[in-house]
N, C-alpha and C positions, 0 to 999 in steps of 0.2 A: 251854231257854230260849233262841229265838233273836228277833233285834228291828232293825228296821233304822237305821243310824247316819247319821249327814254328809248332805251336801249329793246324794249319788249311791246314799243309800239302800244301803248296803252291810250284807247281814245279817251281826250279829255273832249269834254263839252261845255261851253257857254251860252247860258240862255238869258238874254235881256228883253226890258221891256222897255223900247222905242218912247213911250209917254214918258214913264219914270224916270227911264234911266238905272234904273237899278236891275242889278245880274244876280245870278247863283253861277257858282262854278261845282262841276261834279268831274274827280278822280284827278286834280291834279300831280301827277305822279313825277314827273320830272319835267325840267325845261319852264321852271316859273317865272324867267326873267319874260320868255316869250308869251309866255300868257299874259303876262300882268301888260306887256305892250299894249298886245291885242285889245286888250280892255278900256283901254289910256285912248288905242285909235278910234274906239267902236264909242268912248264918254260914256262909258260905262262903270256904275258903282259896284260894288259886290257888298251883300248881304248877307250870304250865305256861303258856305264852302261845304259839300255834300259829299261823303265818300263810301262807295258802294260795298267796301269790305278792302280788311287791312292788309294787302298784301302790298309790298313794297313800290310794283309799280301803279301802283293805285294811290296809294297814300303818301308814298314818301316826298311829295314837293308843298304837301298842307299846310304845316307848320309856318315853312318859309312864304305861302301867301297869306295867311294869316297875319303874317309881322308886317308884311305890305301892305295889306288893306283893311286891318282891323274886324275881320270877319271872322261870325263863329264858324269852329268845324264839325260837322255833324256824321257820328258814327255809331254802327250798331253796337251797344255794350259787349256781347258776344264774342266780340272779336278783338277785346282787349288783349287775350292771352298772345294773340298774333303779333299788338301793336309792341307788347315787349321783347319779342324775338326779333327784331328790328336787324339784330347786328349779325343774327345767323341767315337772314333774307339775303340783307347785304353779299357776305360769304357764301350763298349759294352762285349771285351772280357776279360775283368777281367784283363788285362795285362799291363806293365810301359806302360807309350807315348814314344816312339822313338822322336830321334829329326829327323826335318826333314829341308828343306830348296827347294826355288823355284828350277826349273830346269834350267840348263847350256841352255840345248836347247829341243825346244817344238820336237813333233813329227805329222807333220803335213800330213794331206792327200796328197799321193805320194810319200811321203820324200824318199830318198833311204841312209839309215842307214847299219850299217854292216861293216865287211872286206872288203877290195877291194875287193880280189878273193870270195867272201859269201857275196852280197851285199843282203839290204832287201828291198823288198818295206812296204811303211806303208798303212796298211786300216784303215780308220778312220771307225769304227764299233761300235756308240754309242748304246747304250741298256742296259747293265750292269750298265755302270756309260756314262758320258754325253761325257768323254776325253777317254771311253777305245778304242784300236787300236789291231791288229791282224799285225804279220811280214812276210812278205810273201818272201820265201827265191828261188826265181825261181829255179835258177841253185841247188837248194840241192833239189828240191820240195817236200819243207818243207813248213807251215805254223805253227808261235808260236801262240795260240787264244785267250792267257790269259784268262779270263773268260768270253767269249761270247759265244764259244761253248766248247762241254766238247761228251767225250764218251757217247753216245745215250742220253742226254740234253744237256739243254743250260742255261746259265749266268742268277742265278737270278733277280730279277727285282724290290723288294721293300725294298731295301735300298733309298736311296738318290743320287738323278741322275739317277733310275733307269727307265726303259719305255719298257713296254714287247711289245706294237705294234715296235717301234724303232730297239729294239733287232732283233726282225724276218723279218724286213726290209734288218739288216744289214748283218744278215748271207745268206739270200737269193741273195742280190743283190751284196754282196761282197763275200762272202765264197763259196755258190754254185755254183759260175761262174769260181771257180779253176778246175783244171783238178782232174777226180776222185781219181786219182792214187796218189794225195798229201797229205803227212801224216801231221798230224796232232797233234801237241804238247797243249795239254790243260791246266789252270793256276793249276788245279787240276788232279787226275785220270791218268790212263792209257791214252795213244797214239793211234790213230784212224785213219780212213781217210777221204777225204771229200764223197768217194763215198759210203762209209761205209755208214757215218750217213745219206746224201741224201735216202739211200735203208731203214736202219731201226731206225734212231731214231725218235720216238714217235712223236715230236714237230713238225718234219720237213714233216710229210706226209701229201699229200692231201687227 
């Protein structure tokens, strides 16, 4: 399940295996107490904390959640410079600076992460940030898109590490290569599908 957390309404996603009671948490940007409470209600033990990119609204609560659960944090190493800019990012939003730490593991292109029965392939999709990734859950026909692709829009490219040509190339070569029925869970806003975005997203029309 996904729900919005924090002042920028980042979509945090919990994926749990009902048989093993193991879970992953994707983009715990804020409201870690609420996230942890929901995990407890569902009887889930967190095995991995996966962060699609190092903007404050996606990574801000990761270290706090790690301390509560003991689960390792995964982040693409190309976003380490953004992680070191957390004080500046917090100043942009006028919020307190969350404590962060280098990730325990990387999220390199082609790596397999997630749960045994629900694995995800890492798609490195730079453009919104240099280390932005999407997570393709092939068995679930679902992709967690971070801030690379939204319903009817794409991620902004005017922040440090952003590059418009790069994000367009990432979307066309990595995401539009997926089957049309693939469900897309963006970092903000409603879910969509690859097919819907191929047909209706104004940024992707030829």
